[in-house]
N, C-alpha and C positions, 0 to 999 in steps of 0.2 A: 536131552534132560531139561526139564522145566526149571525156570528161575526159582520157583517155590521149593522144589526138591533140593536144589543146590544150597539154598539158604538154610533149609532144615539140616542138611549134612554139616554145614559150617557151625550152626548153632549147637548141634549135638557134640561136635568136637570140643568147642570151648566150654560148654556148660557141663558135659559129662566126661570127655576125654581128659581135660585138664584137672578134673577132680577125681581121677582114678581109673576110669574105663579106657585105659590106653590101647586096649586091643581094637578099639574103633579105628585106629590109624590103619590097621591092616585091611579093614573093610573100606575105608574112605579114600586113602591115599594110593596113588598109582605106584607100582614097584619102582619106577624111576622118578618118583617125587623128589623135588628139591625145594629148599627155602632160600630166598634171597640170592638165587642164581648159583648157590654153592651145592654141587652134587654130593658133598660129604654131609650136608645138612639134610639127610634123608628121613624117611618115616621112622626108622629106629631112633635117630637123634631126637625126633619130635616126641616120641614116647619117653625117652630118657629125660628130656627137658620137663615134660609134664610131671614125671615121678620125682624129679629133683625139687621142683617148686612145691609139690604136695608134701614132700618130706619136711621141708622147711616151714611150710604154712599148712598144717594138717586140717585146718578148718577153712581152707581156701574155698571161696565162692566166686563163680564167674557168671556174669549176666551179660548177654548180648543185648545191647541197648538199641541198635539200629542196624539195618542191613540194606544194601542196594545191590541189585543184580542187573547185569546188562550183557547179553550174549553169553559167552563162556565164563564170564567173571562175576564173582561175588565179593563184596566188601562188607566186612563185619566190624562194627565199632563195639568194643566190649569193655567192661569194668571188672576188675578183680579186687577182692577184699580178703584179708586173712590176718592171722596172728603169727608172728615170727617166733617159733618155739624150738627150732633146730637150726644148725648152721646153714647159711645160704651165701654162695659166692665167697666162701671163706670167712664170712661174718658170723661170729658166734651168736647164738640166740639172744634176742633183746627183749622179747615179750611185747614188742611194739606192734601196733595194728597198722596195716598198710591198706591203702586204697589208691589204685592207679588205673589208667586206661590205656587201651591200645586199639590198633586197627590192623586188620589183615586183609590183603587182597589175594584172592585165590583164583586160579584158572583151572577149569575143569576140561578134561578131554576123555572121551569114551566112558563117561559116567564116574570118573575118579578125579581127585584133586591132583593135578600134575605139578603145579608150582604155587608157592606162597611167597608173598612179599609183605612181611609184618613190620610194624612199627610199634614199640611199646615204651611207655614212660618209665624206664628203669631209673632215671634220675629222681623221680618222685619217690620210688621205692627206697633208694639209697638215702634220701633225705629223711624219710619216715623212720628208717632204721638208725638214724643218727650218724651215719658214716660221712655224710656231706651236710654242710650247713643249710639251713632254710634260707630261701631268698629274703632279702630285706622287705620289711613291711612298707606298703605305699602310703 
């Protein structure tokens, strides 16, 4: 599988899967897919996570800003934006706008994503929702 096709798959998952087309997980992720080395964090959990975020932030928008591919690996740096209109992580709707970034490292095998190693700035999201204080100004 070419680097460009792997990058296209990753881009589609973040820009389309995270915003409602969760059935893409069945097409893109291997049956034994796992996230962060946790076999319970499978493709069904990935779909559930996307739907949970979308329920809390129905105007969620995801943009893949940069991608790097090498061998069987693709790294995608992405930015999410949305308005908190429903409960998220037990936090009642605040109406706050969020903008945060993440990066996901994916390994492909036999044309499917086998593993994902994501890092997401959830701290920035929690600060945007007013759950945690903002960092002191410099």
